[in-house]
Structure formats: structure tokens, C-alpha cells
C-alpha positions as CSV (number, residue, x, y, z in Angstrom):
1,M,-10.7,10.7,-12.4
2,R,-10.5,7.4,-14.2
3,S,-9.4,9.0,-17.4
4,R,-6.6,10.9,-15.6
5,Y,-5.5,7.6,-14.0
6,S,-5.4,6.0,-17.4
7,A,-3.3,8.9,-18.7
8,F,-0.8,8.3,-15.9
9,V,-0.7,4.6,-16.8
10,L,0.0,5.5,-20.5
11,A,2.3,8.4,-19.6
12,N,0.1,10.7,-21.6
13,E,1.4,14.1,-20.6
14,E,-0.7,15.9,-23.2
15,Y,-4.0,14.6,-21.8
16,L,-3.0,15.2,-18.2
17,L,-2.0,18.8,-18.9
18,A,-5.1,19.4,-20.9
19,T,-7.3,18.4,-18.0
20,W,-5.5,20.3,-15.4
21,H,-7.0,23.7,-14.4
22,P,-4.9,26.4,-16.1
23,T,-4.3,28.3,-12.8
24,K,-2.6,25.2,-11.2
25,R,-1.2,23.4,-14.3
26,P,2.5,22.5,-14.2
27,N,4.7,23.2,-17.2
28,S,5.4,19.5,-17.6
29,I,5.1,16.1,-15.9
30,T,7.9,13.7,-15.2
31,F,7.1,10.0,-15.4
32,D,9.1,7.3,-13.8
33,T,9.7,4.7,-16.5
34,N,10.2,2.0,-13.8
35,Q,6.8,2.7,-12.3
36,K,4.0,0.3,-13.1
37,W,0.4,1.2,-12.1
38,L,-1.5,-1.7,-10.6
39,G,-5.0,-0.4,-10.1
40,L,-7.4,2.4,-9.1
41,K,-10.0,2.4,-6.4
42,I,-12.5,5.3,-6.1
43,V,-13.2,5.6,-2.4
44,E,-15.7,8.5,-2.6
45,A,-16.9,11.1,-5.1
46,T,-18.7,14.1,-3.6
47,S,-20.3,17.2,-5.1
48,T,-19.1,20.1,-2.9
49,G,-21.1,22.8,-4.8
50,A,-22.8,23.5,-8.1
51,T,-19.5,23.6,-9.9
52,T,-17.1,21.9,-7.5
53,A,-16.4,18.3,-6.6
54,E,-13.9,16.1,-4.8
55,V,-12.8,12.5,-5.5
56,E,-10.9,10.4,-3.0
57,F,-9.0,7.6,-4.6
58,I,-6.3,5.0,-4.0
59,A,-3.9,4.1,-6.9
60,R,-1.6,1.2,-6.4
61,Y,1.8,1.0,-8.1
62,R,5.2,-0.7,-8.1
63,I,8.5,0.8,-9.0
64,G,11.0,-1.7,-10.5
65,G,10.9,-5.0,-8.7
66,G,10.0,-3.4,-5.4
67,S,7.0,-4.0,-3.3
68,A,3.6,-2.4,-4.1
69,A,2.9,1.1,-2.8
70,R,-0.1,3.3,-3.0
71,L,-1.1,6.9,-3.7
72,H,-4.1,7.9,-1.6
73,E,-5.4,11.4,-2.5
74,R,-8.4,13.6,-2.2
75,S,-8.6,15.5,-5.5
76,R,-10.5,18.7,-6.1
77,F,-12.2,19.5,-9.4
78,V,-14.0,22.6,-10.7
79,K,-16.5,22.8,-13.6
80,E,-16.1,25.8,-15.9
81,A,-17.6,26.2,-19.4
82,D,-19.2,22.8,-19.2
83,R,-15.9,21.1,-18.6
84,W,-14.4,19.5,-15.4
85,W,-10.8,20.5,-14.5
86,Y,-8.5,18.9,-12.0
87,V,-7.4,21.6,-9.6
88,D,-5.3,20.0,-6.9
89,G,-5.3,17.4,-4.2
90,D,-4.3,16.4,-0.7
91,I,-2.2,13.3,-0.2
92,R,-3.6,11.0,2.5
93,A,-1.6,8.7,4.8
């Protein structure tokens, strides 16, 4: 999760797409050049099975000179061929 956050901070589309499960991977990612990421907090990381896990996180950001906002998500991951893949996530309020 931390590496994917870092990839968002750096607008590293190649890495993000490479870590997204092929069945859920978008064709491309659009980054907002006015968005500045401010920090990541891992709320909980849970093994949900032998090859599945979930990570709940809060990522703070600011767009332009606006006030800070946050993305609160519970992400799902799956392990295949000794590699963890981001599958999808649910946005939390």
C-alpha cells in the first residue's frame, strides 16, 4: 500500500498499472497536476484468507490552494504467483 501511495505522489502510472490486478486494471490513470499529497495513514491491514488481504488507509491531499481533503479507502489485494496485486477498494465516508 505504501508503495502505491508513493507512486501516486510521484504520478508513476507505470508502477501503479503494474501492481493492479490484470482483471481490474484500467487502461490509464489521470493525475491532477494541481493535487499535492500530504500523507498516508494505514488504519488497518487484515489478512482475509491465505491469498487475500485488505488495507484500510487515509491519504490526505490538497488541490491547488484549497483546503486539505482526504481519501479514506478499504483496499482489497490478492496474492498470485508470489506477488500481491491491488484488486479494488471501497471509499469510506
